[in-house]
N, C-alpha and C positions, 0 to 999 in steps of 0.2 A: 833971475837968480832974485831980482826983489818981490818976482810977482810971487814965487814960490816958496819965499817967506812968510808975505803977507799972508797966504794959504794958511800955513802952517800957527800965526798968531792967531786966528780967527777964526781955525777949528778947534787951539786949544781953550778961546775965550768962551768960546760956545757951550763945548764939553762941560768944564767947571761951575757954567752961570746953570744950567739946564742940572745939573747935579745937585747942586749946594752942597758941595763935600769941599774940602782944604785941597791944595796941589799936590798930588803923589810923589811919593818920594822919588827921585829920581832910579828909573828901571823897571817904574812899577808901571801897569794901566790901572786905566780909570773903568771900572767895570757898575755897571749898573747890576742893583740886586731887585733879585726875581724871587717870590715864593708864589709857592700852586700847591694843589692837593691832588691826590689819587682819585681819578677820573677816569677810565681807560674806555675809547683810546683819545681822548681830549687833552689831558695830562696824567701823567702819571711817572711813578720811577724802576727803571730794570737797568739790574745789574751798578747801583748805583749811580744812575743817570738819569735826567730829565728826559722823556720822553714821550711821545705822543704828539699827535697830528697839528694841534695846535703849537705844542713846547717848537719844535721843529719848523714854525711859519712865523714865530719872532723870531727865532734867532739866523733864518733865513732876510727878515728886514735887520737886523742889527746889522748884519753880517755888509748889507747892503750901505747901510748909515754910517759902517765903520766904529762899529759901536762893539764893544765885549760885553758879556751877561756873565753872572753865577745865581746857579740856581738851588733853590733849598726850600724842600716838600714839608710840607707843615698841618695839619688840621685844619678843618675851615675855619673855623674861627680865629685860630693864630695867625690865619692869613690874613683875615680884615684885621684883626687888631694892628700887625704890624705896618700896613699899608695905611691908616688911621695914626698909628703913633711915629710916622717916618721911618721904622725901622728897617721898611725895606723900599725899593724906588718903586716895582710895579709888582703888581697880581696878575697872573693867568689863570683862569679868566671867568668875569663874572657879570652877573645882568646890572642892568643901570636902575636904580631904585634911587628916589626921591634921599632917603638919609644917609645911601652909600655916596651920593654927589655931595654930601656934605663935606667928604673928607677925601675926596677921587675927581681925580679928571679925566672923564672919559673920552675917548678918541669921536672922531666923527664915523671910521670908519670901524666896523666892527669884524673880529678874525672869525666865527665862523654862528653857526647855527643852532638851538639846540630842539630839537624836533621832536615832541614825545606824541607818540603810538602806538595803537593797539596791536600787537601782533599774534597768530594761533598758528598750526599747523597745516600744511599743505591737502589735508585728507578731511579738514573740517569746512562745511562750507555755512561760515558765519557771515550774517550780514550788517554793516554798517554804514548808514548814512549820512552820521553827526550826532542823532541824539541815542544821548545813553540808556533808554526808556528801551533802544529795541536788545539792550543784552540783557533785559530781566529773565532769572532763569539759569543765566550762565554763571561761571564761577568763575571770576578774575583776578589774576596772579599782580600783585602792586610790590611794590617797595617797601619795607617796613620803615615807616617813618617820615615819607617823602609825600610832597604835595601834589597833586595833578590838577590843579587848579579849585576854587569853590565848591562850582555846582558838581562836578566829579565826587570831591572830597566829601558834600553833606547828599549824594546820592545813596542814602541808607536802604533803599528798595535793591541796592547791589548787592552779592555776594561776592566780598572782597578774602582774598587770601593770600595772605603776607608770606615776603622772602628778605633772607638779609640781604641779597647780591643780584648782580644779574644772571653769572652764573647758575643759582638758584633759580631763579624765576625760568629761565629754560628751561633746564632739567626737572621742575612740576608738571609745566607742561609739555614737555615730551613722555612723560610719564601717564600722563593722562590727569592727573592731579588738578588741573585748570582745562577750563574750555581755551579761555586766550587769555591775555599778561599786557600789559601797559608799562613801558619805558620810555625809555629817549630812545631814536632809532640806530643814532652811532653807533649809542653802547651796544646794544641789541646785537646787531648788524658782527662786531668789531668779535665781540664776546661767542659767537656762534659759529664763526668763521673757526679760532680759537679753540675752540670745542670739537670740530668738524662736523655742526651738525648745520650748515648754512643753508643747505638743500632742503633742508624739514620744516622750514618756515615761512612764513607769509607776512607779509606788514597790510593792515589794515588804512584805508583812508575814509574818510579826513584825518588830518593828524588833528590830536586832542588839543597842542597848543603849540606855537612857534616862536619861539623868544628870540633876539640878536643876544650872542655874547661878546665879552669889550675885554683890551687889557685896559686894564686901571692902573694910572699914577698916582703918587700921592701926592695930596694939596702941600700936606705939613714940611713937602721937599722943596716946594715949589717947581714942578715940573710941568707946566705950561706948555713950554716953548717945545721940551721931548715928545709930549705928549700931542702938540700939531706936526709936530716933522714926522712922527711913527704912523700916523694917520696917513701921512700925505703918500710913506714909503708899501707902506700892508698895502693901500688901494691899487697901485703900482702892482705890487706883489701879485695879487691876486688876479691879473691879469695876465700872468704866465705860464708856459708849461708846466715850471717846475713846482709850483701852489700845486696846479692839479694833479704832478707825480707825487707832490706829499698824500695829499687826501687818497690816492689811489691804493697807496703803501698799507693802509690804514682800512681801507675799504669804506672808504667814504665818499658817496657819490660828489663832481664838483657841480650839478645840477641842484641839491640839496643846498649848499652851499650857499648858494648866489642866488636860493628862492625870493628873497626880499626886498634884494639889489634894485631892484624898480619897480 
């Protein structure tokens, strides 16, 4: 009985210290305040509910840690501002940059991989071995305002055609308005599945770039302990069949999300 009481007391101290919040009222549960933006299939809102394979992964890890979370969708800039000011405890998900490290604790374990690639239709014979020079003469679809890296962005010799979103990018390609297009592979894969045209496109290798994405924890809230605990639990969860099932649900390959693990 004494051991049980000791465990309860230690868990309470842990929760209150990592969340840097006053003790909840009787009957209330301490919740992690999470913000995210619309980025299908990573994070998005569906039927007023936070969805996406990163969201589901985070929820599973929170459950494993016996913690609850409440989710709010914001435009990207407000997500960053909320994390910096401590209005939110957690942001799912973001790239690690020196500027963001100023106000964010980053776990050692990344939550997913952002893999940006070229894709085209199955009936086109376009060769790409890594040099953008190979794509001269082709019309390349891109997302308006999105950066594909300094080298690609400055490649003025390429004919680039802008689209507002992934669905429009795929639509233009299938209608023959572009020869190939560039975007995040998981985004295009999930969007093509949703549109029922997955069998009509193929991805080209190598990728334009591959970057790790993280769950960010607010430094303003002093969540370094929670960040470290989450990192350990996330690493363990990513080895499970449950994690593979979440990825499969959204058409994401496990090998792609673990490509940078070693």
